[in-house]
Phi, psi and omega in degrees: 000151183286156170257128186279138176266120179274145176247210181281337180295141183273085179200160177229152171290160178303138181303330182292352178268007179294154176295165178304331178277359177101347181289128184248314188208166181223145176099205183078210182213180181247034177294153178305318182296322179287319178299315181295321177297319179299310182297325179297339179254005180079028181245143179217154178273143179198116183202165178268151178307136181094344177270160170292165179293127178248137182244135190235149174213075187292149177219116009285173183241134177274124179227156174237115174278128184309325181289345183256006179298130181259111178259106183295166179299320180296316180293320177299318180295318179298320180293321180293327180290341179054038176285336178253147176249131183248139176220166179238137173054033179258347183203054184302313182300320179293320181298309183293327177294316178296322179301323179286310188289325180294325176291319179296317181293331178279352179081013181267352181078165181214148173268357185272075174280182184301319181297318180293316180300316179295322181295315182284333174294322175297316178298324177295316180296334178274355176090014181256332180256141187223154178235154173237124183253141175237121183237152170234123182053038176086351181264134179289120184237356179181170178163187181204168174212162178187189183243139181242126174220131180055231179258029180234136169250118180268100182290134182252307182199158176217162178212159177222126170261348178221141184308132176075359184294320179290329177293321177299317179297316180295319179299320178294320177297315179301317178302315181294316182293326174297314181297329180267006177061042173288150182276317185197163170249122177278117180257001173073279184233158187295132170221140180300325181301309182286328179293328175292340179266004175114353179291150178212158181274141174230155179299151180302323180296317179294320178300315181298320180294313179295322179298315180301318179293318182294328181286352175286344178281153179294146178277131177275077185276144180113181184291138174261011188301324185281001187266018174209000000 
């Protein structure tokens, strides 16, 4: 199947036209309006530094329904011990920076080049992108960030400098999303790590249907900092 070339017009081809590997389109920009339009259609950017912007809509889709989050006994015990402190939207720039550097240091590479970091920082300043921070004794040791629209949280990346710290952040996020009646967390593509926490793959058609319904809910735009 063809890969669509994006121009200046603010539009995307239908996600169901993506290649079997999920690649849908190339080009365009990372403006807030284009990013938000992409997420509303279940499309996200993902590319390596030096490449043009690549847009993806994988099928099947990995999602985590908040009610299906699996909190292991060890994780439950760690949360009860309150050795970690969790916050929301208190250090977005640090979170996204750590997500990039920890992958680079691990030798796995990162798609978070300067343009991507600036793009999601802009979304954060506009109240659409959010971070969850996990600290121990005041030091940032893990966390995650993503984009929130309607009843969907689109997870982008997470990192851990200390064992289980990103899981603690995710558990806190799940608690908040449950309280706010969110429908799902979009995890994009399959990873054993997230599947052990309860995420599962669903067909692209089902994802699109669930996404459409979830986007009918109002977006909780603005800082989530006061919610923990």
